[in-house]
N, C-alpha and C positions, 0 to 999 in steps of 0.2 A: 271461520264462514265454510256458509252447504254449497261442493260441490253434487254431480249428478254426474253416473257413468255413460258415455256415449249410448244411442239405440244401437241396430243394427235393424232398420228402416229396409231394407235391401237383401232380408233373407230370403224372403218367397222371390226371388230370382232361378236360389239354384233349383229351384220344380223345373224349370223355364229351359238354363241352360242346357244346352248340347241338343235340343229339339227344336227352339222359337231363334235360338241364338248363341254364337261360341263365344270363346272369351269372356274377361270379367265382368266388363259391362257389355249391353245392347246398344247396338245403335238406336239414332230416334226412330225410326218406322218401327223396330221391333220390339220398341220401350211399348208405342205407342197401340202395337197391335199387341202386348201379353197384355195389355189393361181390357181392352176391347173382350179377350178371351175368358177375363176374370169378371167384366161387370157389362156384358153385354145392356142388358138395359136401362144401365144407372142413366143418368141425366148426367152430359158432357159438357155441353153449352145449351145457351141459356141466354136468349138477347129483349127487347124494348124495343117500341117503337121502330120498326113495327115486330110487333112478337114472333120469334123463334126458339124452334127448342130441337136439341139433336139430341137420341142416346150417343153410346163410344159404338153400338153397332152401325146405326146413322152415320155418322162420322164419320168412319173407316171408308163406308161404302165411299161416299161422295170425296175424301180425299184421292181414292185409289182413282174415282172414275175423270175428276181432274187431274189426276197425274197422267191417265192415259192420253185426255187431251193432250198435253205439252207435248208427249212424244210422237202425235201425230203429228202437230205443227212442227217438228222436226228437231226441240230441246232435247238432246243429250246430257248424257252425264258430268258434271263440270261443269257447266250453262251457269251465267248468275242469272236471275231474278228475282223481280226486286216485289214490294210488298210496299202499299203509302194508301193508309185511309184512318178515316177512321175509327174507331175499335169496334171493332161489332166482328161477328161469328165470322162472315164469311173473309173478315182478313185471316183470323188462325186455320181455316182450312186450308187457306190458297198456301201460304207456312207450311205449312205438314206436306201438302199434296207437291211444295215443289222439290222438298226434302224428299218422297216418297221415291221420285221417279230420276234420284240421282242428283238435283239440281243442287247448287250454292243459291243461297236464300239470304234476298240483302232487305231488309228493312231500312225506309227510311221515313221520316219526319214530313207528313201532311202539310202542316205548317211551312215550309220550304215553297218557297217561289219557283216558279216555273227555269226560269234560269239555274237556280241551283242545284233542285231536282234533276235537272240536266248534269250539271255536271259532276256530280255523283255517280252519274248515271257511266258517262261516257269515260271519268277515270278507274268506277268496279267493273270495266266490261258487263253492265248489264247490258243482255242482250230480246229482256222480256217484263212487264211489270203489269200487275194489276193494282188499281188504284179504285178509288172513288169516283164515280162518272162525271162527275163533275168539273172533275180534271183532265179528264180523258183522252179532250182534248187540245188541252196545251201543252200537252207533253212530246218532243219527239228526240228522234237518237236510239229508238229498239225500233227491230222488229212485229216486236205483236205486245198488244195492249188491249188487257182484260179489262170488263168493268166489272169489278167487286157485287153490288146491286143487283146488275142485270144480266150474264155471262155465264158464273162463277157457278152457279145452277142447273145451268145447259150443257157445260162442256162435257165430256164423253169421247170417249173410242176404241179403237177395237181392241181385245185383248195382248196386252201385251207383259214379257220377264222383265222386272225390272233386275237393273242390276243390282247383285248385293254388296253392298256398303262392306268399310272396315271402320274400326272404329276411328282410326286414322284422316280419313277422310273430311274434307273439308262441308261443315253444313250451314256455315252464317258466318257474313264479314257483316258485321256491325259497324258503322258508322262513330263517332265519340268524337269528344275535343281530346279526350286522349290524356296524356300528363304535363304536356307540353302548350296545351291551348289551341292544339294547331287541327283541323278536321283529318282521322285518319279511323281505315277501317282495318276493325279489329278479325282476325283471325281465327274463325274458332268449331273445332275439330264435332263431331259427335261424340267422343271420349269424354273431352271439354265440358262440352250442356248436359251430358247424364250423369259422368262424375256427379259432378254438380249439386244437380237437381235430385240426387238418393242423399250426398255427403252430407246437404245441407242438413236435411231429418234427421242426423243424427243429433241435435241438441233439439229441435221442437218436432213436434207428436202432430202431423196431418192425417186424418182420418177419410175413410171411401165415402162417407155423408158429409163430409166438412161443401161447403160452398165459397167461392172465393172472389171479391170481388175485384175485378180489372178494370181502375178509371182510372188510372195513368196509363200515357198513351205504349200501345204494344211494340212500338217501336223500340223503344226504351228497353237495353237487356234485363233491369231488375224487373218489370213488367210483366216478361215472359218468362222470365226464369220463375221469378215467386209466386205468380199468379199459374198460367198458362200449364209452364209443364210438371212444379211440384203438381198442381189439381188432377192434370192429367196418369202419371206415375203411382193416384193412390188411388186412380177410380175415383175420384170430387167431380165440384160440378163447376166450372167457368160461368159467371154472367157477367156481363160485359157494359160496361158503361159508356157513356158519351160524353154529357157535357160536367166539367168541374164546376159542378154549381151544388151548390148545397139542398138546392129546393130539390133536385135529381138525384142528386147522392140519397140525402132520406127518403126521397120512395122508392128507389129500384132497391135499397137496402132492406127494406119491409117487403116490398112486393117479391124478391128473389129468396128469398127469406136467407140472407147473408151469414154468415156463422165465422168466415176469418178473412176479416179488414185489413189488404193494407195501402198505405200509401208513405207520402213524407211527409216531414214535418210539419212547413205552413199547415197541410191541411188538419194534422191536432190541435198546434197550437189554434188554427180558427174556431177550431168546435170547441175545444177548452174552456179559449176569453171569451168567445157566445154564451157557454153554460153559464161561466160565473158571475159574465153581468149581469143574465137575468136572475139569477140568485142573487148578487147584490142587490138589485130593484126591490127585492123583497121587506129587502130593511136589514139595521145591520145585527140586530138579533137574530132574524133566521139565517145572515148570514154565518154569521158565530155557530149557531149550532148547524148549519149543514156543514162545515169545514170541520170542526170538532167529529162530526160525525166519520165523516171522511181518514179524520189524523186515525183515528180509534181504528176504523174497518185494518187501517194499510199497516200497523203493530201490532195488534191481532194474527194478519196474513204472513207479518215477516217470522213475527214468534215461531205458529204454531203453524201455520201454513192451509189454515182455514181461511177459506175466504166469501165472508158475509155479505159486503160493500154490494151486491147483485141482491140482496133481498130487504139489507135496511135503504140502501138510494136507489131501485130498481126506476125511481118516478124518472129520476134524471136523464139514466137513462135513455129511459123512452123520448128524451125531446130531443137525442141524436139519434134516435134509431136502430140506437144498439141492445133491443132487447134480447135479439137471438146469437147477439156477437160473444164470441168465444175466445174470441184471440184475435188483437192488432197488433201489429207488426211495424215497424219504421222502419226506412233504410232511402237511400239516396241524399241525406246529409246528416248534419248534426243536431240531437235533437235537446232543447233546455230538458235536464234533470228532473225540472218542479213536472211539466209535461208530464211525463214519464211517471213520475210519482203518484200526482193527479189521476192520473187514468188506471191505476194499479188498486191507488183507493177507494176506487166508484166500484172497481169488483171485475176490471174487466184484468184478464190475463195482457197486461201490456208488454213488448220486449224491444229492443230496437238490434239489427242488423248493419252489419257493415262491407262493404266490399267495392269493384269497380270494372267496367266491363272487360277488361282485358285478364280477369279473371272470372269471365264465365256468368254472371258478377258477384257471385257469393262469396264470403268467403268468411265470414264471420257471425255467429246470430247470438244470442243469451236467449241459455233454458229456460222454458217458465218457470221449472220449480227451484231453480238458482239462478237470477237472474243479479245483474249487481246494477245496482243505478246508473254510477259513473263511468260505465264499460259498454262499449259498442258491439258486444257478443266475445264468445269461445268458439277459439276455432274449432276448424273440423279434424276427423281422423287423416291421415293421411296426408294434412299441411303442415308444411313447415315456414317458422317466422318469425326473422332477427331483427331487432333492430341495431341499426347502423350510423355510429356515430355521435351512439350519448352522449345530451346532455349532461350539465351537475344531476336534475334532478331524472333522469333518466332518460328523457325525450332525444329520440336520435328518426331516422330513418325508416318509415316502416317497410321491409323486403315478403314476401310472399314465395313459396314455394308449394308445387302438386299440382295436382289431374285436370284443376281446374283452370290454369295458367295455361294463357292465347299462346298459339303458333309464332303469332307474329301481328305486324300491320303488314297490310296488304299491298305489295309493289311498292315498300318503303325501307329496307334494308338498313340505311342510316338513322331512321327515328326506333325500330325495332332492337337496336345496337343499345338504346342511347335507357332504355328501360326494363331491356332482360339480356342477363349474362350470360355464357356461354355454359354453363350448367343449369339455366333455367330457374334462377330469382328473378323475381319480376321485383323493380324499382318499382311502391305504388304514389308517391311523389305525394303523400301523407309521413306527417310527423304521429309520432304520439310513442305509447312503452307498451307492453307485458305485464302484467305477473304472474307466477310461481303455477297458476291454474291454467292460465293458455289463451286468460283474457284482457282483450282491444282496450286500450282507453288514446282516443285519437286527442290531438293538440291543435291542430291547420294543416292546411295546404304551404309544404314550405316556399312553391313560389308565391304566396301570399307575404308571407312574413313579415313585420313592420320589426326594425330595432330604432326602438329608443334611445333617447340620448344617455339613460345611465348603464346603456351597452345589454340590456333586455326587448329578450325576441317578446311578442305578440302576434298572435293569430286574431284576426277579423273576425272571425264565427267567435271567438272564445269572447270578444267588442258584443256580438251583435247576438248573444243569447240570452241575454236577459231582458232584452225589450220583446220579445215574441208575445210574449201574452201581455203585451199592453194593445186593447182594444182599438187606442186611438192612433194606435201606426200601423200600415197598412205595408210598407218598405222600407227598408234597411242599408245600407251597404256603406261598411266601414274599410277602411282604407290610409295609409301613408300618406303623407304629406311633410315636404320641410319647410318649415318656421322660421326657419334662421337659417338664409342660403351660406352667410357669412360661415356658420359657425357647423353649417349642414344637418344643422338640427331636425330631427324626424316624429311628428307628435300625428298624433291621431285623430280622422277629419270622418266624418259622417252624416251620406246625402242620404237623407230622410221622405219618406211621402206618408204622409199623415192619411188615416182612415178617412170615406167618404163621410160616414158619423159627426168622427171631430168638424168635417167642416160642416156640417147642416146643423151641427148644436151650436158652433159656432155664427151662425148664419151668416158663413161667406166671410167671417174680419179674416184676410192674412195673420193682420200683425196679432189676433185672437189667437187665433191656429199654433200661428210658431212663438208665440209665449207657453202654452201647455205643451208645445213640443220642447222644448231647451226646459221645463222645469219635471218633463219626464227624464231628459240624460242628466239631469241635476243631481235627480234620486237614483239615478243608475248610480252614477257616477261615488256619489257617496255609499256603494256598496260595492267597490271594486278597488283593487290594489290600484295604487297611484299610479302606476304606468302601464297599466289598461283603461284610465280616462278618455274619454271623449273631450279633445280641447279645440277643434270645432266642429258645428253643424253649419250644413244646408240641408232648408224646407224646397223640396220641391215640389210641384205637386203635377208631374204627366209622369205615367208607372214607366218603371225601371227597368229597363229587361230583359225578359228572362227565359226559361231554358220551357221546355215542352212539358220538363216534368218541377217546373214552378221553384227553380231557385236562381239568384239577380247574375246577370254575365258582368261580372265584378270585371275586367277585362274595358267592357262599353260603357260602364260608369265613371268608369277611368277617364278614359277618353274621350268623354262630354264633357267631366265635371272637374277631371284633378287638372289641378296650376298649368 
């Protein structure tokens, strides 16, 4: 199987070491400044409604002005300042301004209720906040509040010498469900963030001509690292999307000239399902021809490395506004191999990655030249991975060690000790195996495992994956239930939300909807191993609770629908 050597995407730093920074990696402000020196007139941030455009030179000037204003308002090195709002250039400018003046940035989810926001503000010792103007009056518990829309661009202060930061200084505290489901503040240093930004590029080629689309929420570490940090490190452009609506996404991809698209599996699954549904409507002959061309394209790409899909099937990519897209990356959850394969067959270089907030967050990415369909990616240089307590199939708990691993959880040494060993190994809470070339294969989350009567371990992610390409299903959540209390027999149950299209097609007839859902389940069950088959189906019509990155909150679903 083909393998590739790592890229040294950070070799250019040697020209600036000893002048703009000391040590192995620059700090976050030093990284931004180096790019502003290399590409001052490149477009840095671009947003729509209203349209906003900043070059690197302009963005750095605004960041410095806002940082000076924060110092003038009494903030000092080590102070925690939050940023919360919908995706925007102002959000990113505030984020980097806080770090510029020596502060610690605390990104918060704008979908939090005021009471939830205040809980994190209090626990995180946050003394200031940048936030969308419609939320500014509802937040208490901070000494200073700034509107991202109205205040940020007007901010300035007298000249000041900003503190000389160290790579070991804390740069961000990111709240996450963590590896045990309880919200925790992940402490990430400059060293964590900058090393992860560059080491991720050992597996993928990013360019200063790239335009990367930020559609997932910026408070989430995946978006901030994979889109914003990486784009800034190479001198690319970030295009900010505001709505997770397909019509908005398609328009902004075209208007922004986006070349790199990063999203979660749900978005890719919906895109592919909608595209294939449209092809099916053309008739069985057309559908057969298109699928045949896709398989031919995929086979030629695998055998020769030649990508002919875009030329043969460009008319399909136009429907997704993927004309200019050269690279798609999926992260934030398991992606069905069929989706991965079909995008590649269409001529899009499509890869997936893996990581978690506690690791800054990226730890694995599939190289375009040597991707492995079932794998979530190849580990980075300077990173170690070990599989603890593997079963007969080689699957065990995944532990990671490297410069991207967090400092710990904020004000929570007990939780830190649960996941971080004294010698720096991070227990990811995920189960899987790796091959001899450093490619990782995931099975699921340890805490979600279902143990069937025959003693087989089943991960709900494995059960859910085949359903993601059925357009009639909007959401699915699988979990275990006790089917025989006397025997303590555990089997698999699925809570399924049908799509609006299916409900409309059946004219709102719930019996007909549920009959079709059960037909789909029977179809998937026939292709699954007996211990992975769903034994109980509940069709519900209220949306399942989801995170801001569109993952179903399994524990909430079990609490609501479980027995």
